[in-house]
C-alpha positions as CSV (number, residue, x, y, z in Angstrom):
1,M,-68.8,-87.7,125.4
2,E,-69.9,-84.8,123.2
3,E,-73.5,-85.9,123.3
4,W,-73.4,-86.0,127.1
5,I,-72.0,-82.4,127.2
6,R,-74.7,-81.2,124.9
7,S,-77.5,-82.9,126.8
8,K,-76.4,-81.6,130.2
9,L,-78.4,-78.7,131.5
10,I,-78.3,-76.7,134.7
11,K,-81.2,-74.9,136.1
12,I,-80.6,-71.6,137.9
13,K,-83.1,-69.4,139.8
14,V,-82.9,-65.7,139.7
15,G,-85.5,-63.9,141.7
16,E,-88.7,-66.0,141.3
17,K,-87.9,-67.2,137.8
18,E,-86.0,-70.4,136.8
19,Y,-83.8,-70.6,133.7
20,S,-82.2,-73.5,131.9
21,L,-78.6,-73.3,130.6
22,G,-76.8,-75.8,128.5
23,Y,-73.8,-76.2,126.2
24,P,-74.4,-73.8,123.3
25,T,-74.8,-75.4,120.0
26,R,-73.8,-74.0,116.6
27,K,-77.4,-73.1,116.0
28,D,-77.5,-71.1,119.3
29,A,-74.2,-69.3,118.3
30,V,-75.6,-68.5,114.8
31,K,-78.8,-67.1,116.4
32,A,-76.8,-65.0,118.7
33,E,-74.8,-63.6,115.8
34,I,-78.1,-62.9,113.9
35,N,-79.3,-61.0,117.0
36,G,-76.2,-58.8,116.9
37,L,-73.5,-60.6,119.0
38,D,-70.1,-59.7,117.7
39,I,-67.9,-62.7,118.4
40,T,-64.7,-60.9,117.4
41,N,-64.6,-59.5,121.0
42,A,-65.3,-62.9,122.7
43,G,-61.6,-63.4,123.5
44,R,-61.8,-61.4,126.7
45,V,-62.5,-63.5,129.8
46,L,-65.5,-61.5,131.0
47,M,-66.9,-61.2,127.6
48,L,-66.5,-64.9,127.0
49,T,-68.4,-65.8,130.1
50,E,-71.2,-63.4,129.2
51,T,-71.3,-64.8,125.6
52,L,-71.4,-68.4,126.8
53,F,-74.1,-67.6,129.4
54,Y,-76.2,-65.9,126.7
55,T,-75.8,-68.6,124.1
56,G,-76.3,-71.3,126.7
57,L,-79.7,-69.7,127.5
58,L,-80.9,-69.5,123.9
59,A,-81.9,-73.1,123.3
60,K,-84.5,-73.0,126.1
61,H,-85.1,-69.3,126.1
62,P,-84.9,-68.2,122.5
63,E,-86.6,-64.8,123.2
64,I,-83.8,-63.6,125.5
65,T,-81.5,-60.8,124.3
66,R,-77.8,-60.6,125.1
67,E,-78.4,-57.5,127.3
68,E,-81.1,-59.5,129.3
69,A,-78.7,-62.4,129.7
70,V,-75.9,-60.2,131.0
71,E,-78.3,-58.6,133.5
72,L,-79.5,-62.1,134.5
73,L,-75.9,-63.2,135.0
74,E,-75.2,-60.2,137.2
75,K,-78.4,-60.8,139.3
76,Y,-77.5,-64.5,139.6
77,M,-74.1,-63.7,141.0
78,E,-75.6,-61.0,143.3
79,E,-77.9,-63.7,144.7
80,D,-74.8,-65.9,145.5
81,G,-75.3,-68.1,142.4
82,D,-72.5,-70.5,141.8
83,I,-70.9,-69.2,138.6
84,E,-68.3,-72.1,138.7
85,E,-71.1,-74.6,138.5
86,V,-72.5,-72.7,135.5
87,K,-69.1,-72.6,133.8
88,E,-68.8,-76.4,134.1
89,V,-71.9,-76.8,131.9
90,I,-71.2,-74.0,129.4
């Protein structure tokens, strides 16, 4: 079951660009912390969604910053992206 969750990806399109999101691994979380993510604030619902969205992007988009990921999430929702579908994966 856990292997299936980790291998499941969702592709989202924001503007003209496509992004892959997946279940964040420990490696993705560590990279996020190295890049300055403070997980002590991750308990808040909005912060948690942003954090999972960011770490879910890192495996396939390692160059993305947290700020870029949050902006991407906002644009995705503005373009009527299905955030519930994304939450099922991350």
